[in-house]
C-alpha positions as CSV (number, residue, x, y, z in Angstrom):
1,M,-24.6,25.3,8.1
2,T,-20.9,25.5,6.6
3,L,-19.4,22.3,5.3
4,R,-17.4,21.7,8.6
5,Q,-20.4,21.8,10.4
6,R,-22.0,19.6,8.5
7,L,-18.9,17.1,8.4
8,L,-18.8,17.3,11.9
9,D,-22.3,16.1,12.3
10,V,-21.3,13.0,10.4
11,G,-20.1,12.2,13.4
12,W,-22.8,12.9,15.9
13,R,-25.6,11.2,13.2
14,A,-22.8,8.6,12.9
15,D,-25.2,5.6,14.7
16,T,-28.4,6.8,13.4
17,N,-28.3,4.5,10.5
18,D,-26.6,1.6,12.8
19,S,-30.4,0.6,14.6
20,R,-29.5,-3.1,13.6
21,G,-26.0,-3.3,13.7
22,M,-26.0,-4.2,10.0
23,K,-25.6,-0.8,8.1
24,W,-22.8,1.0,7.7
25,T,-23.1,4.6,9.3
26,L,-22.2,7.4,7.0
27,F,-18.8,8.3,8.7
28,Q,-18.1,4.4,7.9
29,K,-18.4,5.1,4.4
30,I,-16.2,8.3,4.2
31,A,-13.2,6.1,5.8
32,L,-14.3,3.3,3.2
33,V,-14.1,5.2,0.2
34,T,-11.0,6.7,1.6
35,F,-9.5,2.9,2.1
36,I,-10.2,2.5,-2.1
37,T,-8.7,5.5,-3.1
38,V,-5.4,4.7,-1.2
39,E,-5.7,0.9,-2.7
40,L,-6.1,2.2,-6.1
41,L,-3.1,4.4,-5.1
42,I,-0.9,1.7,-4.1
43,F,-2.0,-0.7,-7.3
44,V,-1.0,2.2,-9.6
45,G,2.0,2.8,-7.2
46,A,2.9,-1.0,-8.0
47,S,2.7,-0.1,-11.7
48,V,5.3,2.7,-11.7
49,R,7.9,0.4,-9.7
50,A,7.2,-2.2,-12.3
51,S,7.4,-0.8,-15.5
52,G,10.4,1.6,-14.2
53,S,8.4,5.0,-15.0
54,G,9.6,6.2,-11.6
55,L,11.5,8.8,-13.5
56,G,8.7,9.6,-16.0
57,C,8.3,12.8,-15.0
58,P,12.1,13.8,-14.0
59,D,10.8,16.7,-12.2
60,W,8.3,17.4,-9.5
61,P,5.7,19.0,-8.7
62,L,5.8,19.7,-12.3
63,C,6.5,17.3,-15.3
64,Y,9.3,18.8,-17.8
65,G,7.9,21.9,-16.7
66,R,4.5,21.9,-17.6
67,L,0.9,21.4,-15.6
68,I,-0.1,18.6,-18.0
69,P,2.9,16.1,-19.3
70,P,3.8,16.0,-22.9
71,T,2.5,13.6,-25.1
72,K,5.8,14.0,-27.2
73,V,9.1,15.4,-27.3
74,E,8.5,18.3,-29.7
75,D,5.7,19.6,-26.9
76,I,8.8,19.8,-24.5
77,D,9.8,23.8,-24.0
78,F,13.8,23.0,-22.9
79,D,14.3,26.9,-22.7
80,H,12.2,26.7,-19.6
81,L,13.8,23.4,-17.5
82,D,16.5,23.9,-15.4
83,L,18.8,21.1,-16.5
84,E,21.0,21.6,-13.2
85,K,18.4,20.0,-11.5
86,F,18.6,17.3,-13.7
87,R,22.1,16.9,-13.9
88,E,22.3,16.7,-10.0
89,K,19.3,13.9,-10.3
90,A,21.5,11.7,-13.1
91,A,24.2,12.1,-10.6
92,R,22.2,10.4,-7.5
93,H,21.9,8.2,-10.7
94,G,25.2,7.0,-10.3
95,R,25.7,9.0,-14.3
96,D,27.6,11.4,-15.5
97,P,26.1,14.7,-15.2
98,A,27.9,15.9,-18.0
99,S,25.7,13.6,-20.1
100,I,22.3,15.2,-19.7
101,T,21.8,17.6,-22.3
102,E,18.8,18.5,-24.5
103,E,19.7,16.3,-27.2
104,S,20.0,13.7,-24.4
105,L,16.9,14.4,-22.8
106,R,15.1,14.7,-26.3
107,A,16.6,11.1,-27.0
108,E,15.1,9.9,-23.9
109,F,12.2,10.9,-23.3
110,D,9.5,7.9,-22.9
111,A,5.3,9.0,-23.0
112,V,4.0,6.0,-21.9
113,S,6.6,6.1,-19.2
114,T,5.5,10.1,-18.0
115,W,2.5,9.4,-18.3
116,I,2.1,6.7,-16.0
117,E,3.9,8.6,-13.9
118,Y,1.5,11.3,-14.0
119,F,-1.5,8.9,-13.6
120,N,0.3,8.2,-10.7
121,R,0.4,11.9,-9.3
122,L,-3.1,11.9,-10.3
123,T,-4.8,9.6,-8.0
124,S,-2.9,10.7,-5.1
125,M,-5.7,14.1,-4.9
126,P,-8.7,11.5,-4.1
127,V,-6.9,10.4,-1.3
128,G,-5.4,13.7,0.4
129,L,-9.3,15.2,-0.2
130,S,-10.9,12.2,1.1
131,V,-8.6,11.9,4.3
132,L,-9.2,15.3,4.6
133,V,-13.0,15.4,4.7
134,L,-12.4,11.9,7.5
135,F,-10.5,14.0,9.8
136,V,-13.1,16.9,9.8
137,A,-15.4,14.1,10.7
138,S,-13.7,12.5,13.3
139,F,-13.8,15.0,15.5
140,G,-17.8,13.9,15.8
141,Q,-16.2,10.9,16.9
142,F,-14.0,11.9,19.8
143,K,-16.7,13.9,21.0
144,L,-18.9,10.6,21.3
145,R,-15.8,9.1,23.1
146,R,-13.8,7.7,20.5
147,P,-10.5,8.5,21.2
148,G,-9.2,5.4,19.0
149,V,-11.2,6.2,16.1
150,F,-10.4,10.4,15.9
151,A,-6.7,9.0,16.7
152,A,-6.4,6.7,13.6
153,A,-8.4,9.3,11.6
154,V,-5.7,11.9,12.5
155,A,-2.7,9.5,12.1
156,S,-4.1,8.6,8.7
157,L,-4.0,12.9,7.8
158,F,0.0,12.4,9.1
159,L,0.7,9.5,6.8
160,V,-0.5,10.8,3.8
161,L,1.0,13.7,3.9
162,L,4.7,12.1,5.5
163,N,3.7,10.2,2.5
164,A,3.4,13.3,-0.4
165,W,6.5,14.3,1.1
166,L,8.4,11.2,0.9
167,G,7.0,10.7,-2.8
168,A,8.6,13.5,-3.9
169,Q,12.1,12.5,-2.1
170,V,11.6,9.1,-4.6
171,V,11.9,11.3,-7.1
172,L,14.7,13.9,-6.2
173,S,16.8,10.9,-4.6
174,G,16.5,9.1,-8.2
175,L,15.0,6.0,-7.1
176,K,16.9,4.9,-4.1
177,P,15.1,2.1,-2.9
178,G,15.4,2.4,0.3
179,I,12.9,5.3,-0.1
180,I,11.0,3.3,-2.3
181,T,10.4,0.5,0.6
182,L,9.4,3.0,3.2
183,H,7.0,4.5,1.3
184,M,5.2,1.6,0.1
185,A,5.8,0.3,3.8
186,L,3.6,3.9,5.3
187,A,1.0,3.2,2.7
188,I,0.3,-0.6,4.2
189,L,0.2,1.2,7.6
190,L,-2.0,4.1,6.5
191,Q,-4.3,1.3,5.4
192,C,-3.9,-0.4,8.8
193,M,-5.2,3.1,10.1
194,L,-8.4,3.4,7.6
195,V,-9.3,-0.2,8.5
196,Y,-9.5,0.7,12.2
197,T,-11.2,3.7,11.0
198,A,-13.9,1.9,9.2
199,W,-14.6,-0.7,11.9
200,G,-14.8,1.8,15.1
201,G,-16.6,4.3,13.6
202,T,-20.2,3.3,15.2
203,S,-21.3,1.9,18.4
204,A,-21.5,-1.7,17.8
205,P,-18.2,-2.3,16.0
206,W,-18.1,-6.0,13.7
207,R,-17.2,-9.1,15.8
208,L,-16.7,-12.6,15.1
209,K,-19.3,-15.1,16.3
210,V,-16.8,-17.5,18.1
211,E,-17.6,-19.3,20.9
212,A,-15.4,-17.1,24.3
213,S,-13.2,-20.0,24.8
214,A,-11.8,-20.3,20.9
215,A,-11.3,-16.1,20.6
216,P,-8.2,-15.6,22.8
217,G,-6.4,-18.9,21.0
218,L,-7.5,-17.4,17.3
219,F,-6.7,-14.3,17.9
220,W,-3.1,-15.7,18.8
221,V,-3.3,-17.7,15.7
222,A,-4.1,-14.6,13.0
223,S,-2.1,-12.0,15.1
224,T,1.0,-14.3,14.2
225,L,-0.2,-14.9,10.5
226,L,0.1,-11.2,10.5
227,G,3.7,-10.8,11.8
228,L,4.5,-13.7,9.1
229,V,3.3,-11.8,6.4
230,V,4.5,-8.5,7.2
231,L,8.2,-10.2,8.2
232,E,7.8,-12.0,4.7
233,G,6.8,-8.1,3.0
234,I,10.3,-6.9,4.6
235,L,12.3,-9.5,3.3
236,G,10.3,-9.3,-0.2
237,S,11.0,-5.5,-0.6
238,Q,15.2,-6.6,-0.2
239,V,14.6,-9.0,-2.5
240,R,12.8,-6.3,-5.1
241,E,15.7,-3.5,-4.7
242,M,18.0,-6.5,-5.2
243,T,16.7,-7.2,-8.3
244,D,16.2,-3.5,-9.3
245,E,20.0,-3.1,-8.3
246,L,21.3,-5.9,-10.7
247,S,19.0,-4.8,-13.5
248,R,20.6,-1.7,-13.4
249,I,24.7,-3.2,-13.1
250,H,23.3,-5.4,-15.8
251,Q,21.7,-3.5,-18.3
252,G,21.4,-4.8,-21.9
253,E,22.3,-8.6,-20.6
254,S,19.8,-11.2,-20.5
255,R,18.1,-11.8,-16.6
256,S,19.4,-15.3,-17.3
257,D,22.7,-14.0,-17.2
258,W,22.9,-12.7,-13.7
259,V,19.9,-14.4,-12.1
260,G,21.9,-16.7,-10.4
261,E,23.3,-13.8,-8.6
262,L,20.0,-12.9,-6.6
263,E,19.0,-16.5,-6.4
264,Q,22.4,-17.0,-4.2
265,S,21.8,-14.2,-1.9
266,M,20.9,-15.1,1.9
267,S,17.7,-12.5,1.5
268,Y,16.5,-14.2,-1.7
269,I,16.9,-17.8,0.1
270,Y,15.4,-16.7,3.1
271,H,12.2,-15.3,1.5
272,R,11.7,-18.1,-0.9
273,S,12.0,-20.5,2.3
274,F,10.1,-18.0,4.1
275,S,6.9,-18.4,2.2
276,W,6.6,-21.9,3.0
277,V,6.2,-21.2,6.4
278,I,3.5,-18.7,5.7
279,V,1.2,-21.3,4.1
280,G,1.7,-24.0,6.8
281,W,0.8,-21.4,9.6
282,T,-1.9,-20.7,6.7
283,L,-3.6,-23.7,6.4
284,Y,-3.2,-23.8,10.4
285,F,-5.0,-21.1,10.4
286,A,-7.9,-22.4,8.3
287,W,-7.8,-25.4,10.5
288,R,-8.3,-23.4,13.8
289,V,-11.1,-21.3,12.1
290,R,-12.9,-24.2,11.0
291,R,-13.0,-26.3,14.3
292,S,-13.7,-23.0,16.2
293,M,-16.3,-21.6,13.6
294,G,-18.1,-23.9,12.0
295,G,-16.6,-22.6,8.5
296,F,-15.8,-19.9,6.5
297,G,-17.5,-16.7,5.6
298,W,-16.2,-14.7,2.9
299,L,-13.2,-12.8,5.1
300,E,-11.7,-16.1,6.2
301,L,-12.0,-17.1,2.3
302,S,-10.2,-14.1,1.4
303,I,-7.4,-14.0,3.6
304,V,-6.5,-18.0,2.4
305,G,-7.5,-17.2,-1.4
306,L,-4.9,-14.4,-0.9
307,V,-2.0,-16.1,0.1
308,F,-2.3,-18.8,-2.0
309,A,-2.5,-16.0,-4.4
310,Q,1.0,-14.5,-3.2
311,M,2.3,-18.1,-3.1
312,V,1.5,-18.7,-7.0
313,L,2.6,-14.7,-8.2
314,G,6.2,-15.4,-6.1
315,I,6.4,-18.6,-7.9
316,V,5.6,-16.8,-11.5
317,L,8.4,-14.2,-11.0
318,A,11.0,-16.6,-9.8
319,H,10.5,-19.2,-12.1
320,V,8.8,-17.2,-14.8
321,G,10.6,-14.2,-15.3
322,I,9.9,-10.2,-13.9
323,V,6.5,-10.2,-15.3
324,R,5.1,-6.7,-14.8
325,T,1.4,-7.9,-14.2
326,A,3.0,-10.4,-11.6
327,Q,5.2,-7.5,-9.6
328,V,1.8,-5.3,-9.7
329,L,-0.4,-8.2,-8.4
330,H,1.9,-9.1,-6.0
331,I,2.4,-6.0,-4.1
332,G,-0.9,-4.7,-4.4
333,L,-2.3,-8.2,-3.2
334,S,-0.1,-8.0,-0.1
335,S,-1.7,-4.8,1.0
336,L,-5.3,-6.2,0.8
337,L,-3.5,-9.4,2.4
338,V,-2.4,-7.4,5.8
339,S,-5.7,-5.3,5.7
340,G,-7.8,-8.3,5.9
341,L,-6.1,-9.6,8.3
342,F,-6.2,-6.5,10.5
343,L,-10.2,-6.4,10.4
344,W,-10.0,-10.2,11.3
345,I,-8.0,-9.5,14.4
346,L,-10.5,-6.3,15.5
347,G,-13.3,-9.0,14.7
348,V,-11.7,-11.7,17.3
349,W,-10.1,-8.8,19.4
350,R,-13.9,-7.5,20.0
351,A,-14.9,-11.1,20.6
352,R,-12.5,-12.0,23.5
353,S,-12.9,-8.5,24.9
354,A,-17.0,-9.1,25.0
355,S,-16.5,-12.6,26.5
356,A,-13.9,-11.2,29.1
357,R,-17.2,-8.9,30.0
358,G,-19.6,-11.2,29.5
């Protein structure tokens, strides 16, 4: 039996391990592994941005002209580097291309930034492999008449390929803020596709145990919370782009000297104020869940906990400083929050659908 036939067989046998509706099918496990690889990549990508290592490898797909990046400047063969490409990139950064010379590159080489960016590229490899396996296995789901799961797997492969191309543009464009934000947004959209694939890859997808009359209201409350979180993420991306730009303009100056410009911007004010709306709606969500379900499960606790963790991290970033660890957690946990909310919405949606049929 060929590898392709084995993967297709995963889809056909997807329900054999689900006799009690409790165990994960093999197809769901593949989707879960893919989700984990993407989540790891999101955290690593956040580390790249927080540390300013986005141009640690200034060329692509190689790094300083090498498959394995250098650990010291003496390892770089400058005779084989295309300095014109480096100068074009410098121009996109608003830097004088004439300033890019072998001597300047030697002086600016940072092994730590180089390897952080290289690790980011390495963590993208498991994502590509796992999503390809998921795509092939999803044809079995199509034969099982689960077109939505198949479509989500196809969309996941497309989003991975698109984001791989976009990742190259992030480097080649000189880290343009809009491209960086789109890169992250597509990664979170990919997470939602994988959540749906993992959730739906069985004959009995998970659903919330909730009264039929309460399901529609909970669906609306949770969907509104998800919309608020996404909107807050868009505002946060704009604030982050402004922070990067102000940091570049005021390079060498103390943050306290220019942070006032950021705090007076409308994007910052909206982002800060809107966070309290999310906290209030999260408390309403928790109240509705407790009243309708009698308590909280691990997913409800995770959602509420992630919202308040984001609030604490936002306070740290606003009043303590741009702490890199807080930045990484702020970005990474936001993707987990969106994914958790999306899964909860799928669970209550199925409960609502079941009650409508019953």
